[in-house]
C-alpha positions as CSV (number, residue, x, y, z in Angstrom):
1,M,-38.4,37.5,-40.9
2,K,-39.3,36.0,-36.9
3,K,-37.8,38.1,-34.1
4,V,-35.1,36.1,-31.3
5,S,-37.5,36.6,-28.9
6,E,-39.9,34.8,-31.1
7,T,-38.4,31.8,-31.3
8,K,-36.9,31.9,-28.0
9,S,-40.4,31.8,-27.4
10,K,-41.1,28.7,-29.2
11,I,-38.2,26.7,-27.4
12,N,-39.6,27.9,-24.4
13,K,-42.5,26.5,-25.0
14,N,-42.0,22.8,-26.4
15,K,-39.5,22.6,-23.5
16,L,-41.9,23.2,-20.9
17,A,-44.7,21.1,-22.8
18,R,-42.0,18.5,-23.1
19,E,-41.2,18.5,-19.3
20,W,-44.9,18.5,-18.2
21,V,-45.6,14.9,-20.6
22,K,-42.4,13.9,-19.1
23,N,-44.3,14.1,-15.4
24,N,-47.5,13.4,-16.9
25,G,-47.7,11.9,-19.9
26,C,-50.0,10.5,-22.0
27,A,-50.2,14.0,-24.4
28,D,-48.5,16.3,-27.3
29,F,-49.2,19.3,-27.9
30,D,-49.6,21.3,-31.7
31,F,-48.9,25.0,-30.0
32,K,-49.9,26.2,-34.4
33,K,-52.8,24.4,-34.4
34,R,-53.8,24.9,-30.6
35,D,-54.7,21.0,-30.3
36,I,-54.1,18.9,-27.5
37,L,-53.1,14.9,-29.1
38,L,-54.1,12.4,-26.4
39,L,-52.4,8.7,-26.4
40,D,-54.5,5.4,-26.3
41,G,-54.1,3.5,-23.5
42,G,-52.7,5.8,-20.9
43,L,-55.8,8.0,-19.4
44,F,-58.7,5.6,-21.2
45,S,-58.9,3.7,-24.4
46,I,-60.1,3.8,-28.0
47,V,-62.6,0.8,-28.9
48,K,-64.2,0.7,-32.6
49,E,-67.0,-0.7,-33.7
50,K,-68.3,-1.9,-37.0
51,K,-72.3,-0.8,-37.6
52,M,-74.7,-0.8,-40.5
53,R,-76.5,1.9,-41.0
54,K,-78.5,4.1,-43.5
55,K,-76.6,7.3,-44.9
56,A,-78.2,10.4,-45.9
57,I,-79.0,10.3,-49.7
58,G,-81.0,14.1,-49.7
59,F,-83.2,16.3,-48.5
60,K,-86.8,16.9,-48.9
61,K,-88.7,20.3,-48.5
62,L,-91.2,20.5,-46.7
63,S,-94.7,23.0,-46.6
64,N,-93.7,24.8,-43.1
65,G,-90.5,25.5,-44.6
66,M,-88.1,23.0,-43.0
67,S,-86.2,20.3,-44.5
68,Q,-86.4,16.9,-44.3
69,V,-83.5,14.4,-44.2
70,I,-83.6,11.1,-46.8
71,F,-82.0,8.0,-45.7
72,S,-81.4,5.6,-48.3
73,K,-82.7,1.8,-47.7
74,K,-80.2,0.5,-47.9
75,K,-77.1,-0.1,-44.8
76,Y,-73.5,0.4,-45.7
77,P,-71.0,-0.2,-43.3
78,T,-69.6,2.7,-40.5
79,E,-67.4,2.4,-37.7
80,D,-67.3,4.3,-34.5
81,Y,-64.8,5.1,-32.5
82,K,-65.5,6.1,-28.8
83,A,-63.2,6.7,-26.2
84,V,-63.9,4.5,-22.7
85,F,-63.0,6.2,-19.6
86,W,-63.0,4.1,-16.2
87,F,-65.0,4.8,-13.2
88,E,-62.5,3.8,-10.8
89,E,-59.9,6.5,-12.6
90,L,-62.4,9.4,-12.8
91,D,-60.6,11.6,-10.1
92,D,-57.6,11.4,-11.1
93,L,-58.3,11.9,-14.8
94,I,-60.1,15.6,-14.0
95,N,-56.7,16.1,-11.8
96,Y,-54.6,16.1,-14.4
97,F,-56.6,17.7,-16.4
98,K,-56.6,20.6,-13.8
99,R,-52.9,20.5,-14.3
100,M,-52.6,20.6,-18.4
101,K,-54.2,23.8,-17.9
102,K,-52.4,25.3,-15.1
103,M,-49.7,24.8,-17.6
104,L,-51.1,25.9,-20.6
105,N,-52.5,29.2,-19.2
106,N,-49.0,29.8,-17.8
107,L,-47.9,29.8,-21.4
108,G,-50.4,32.3,-22.2
109,Y,-52.6,30.4,-23.8
110,K,-56.8,30.8,-22.8
111,T,-58.6,27.3,-21.9
112,Y,-61.9,28.6,-21.5
113,R,-64.2,29.7,-24.2
114,K,-66.7,32.2,-23.0
115,I,-71.0,31.7,-24.9
116,D,-73.7,33.8,-25.4
117,N,-77.0,31.5,-24.7
118,K,-79.3,34.1,-25.7
């Protein structure tokens, strides 16, 4: 059974996130999966391109222990999705993400990840 404080905490997080979206727009948050969902058309647009590509059909072991990818000779239709950002909107986009980071940090979420480069 969940504690009352946990339930209040979830309600408070959702309320704060809804308020942030109301003031800033273009996003949704999935706190369970820790996902930020950006909506098409607000800060950027999503463009779909259809292309023909060869697909990987296997691997071949090389004498040096490496592997080589084997591609088909036939090309297959694929779909690529790209996010398009506008030069003139870059500063606003950066400030938008800074506001989002501040809100998530205030809710207790870490927005950084330390990567060790050895």
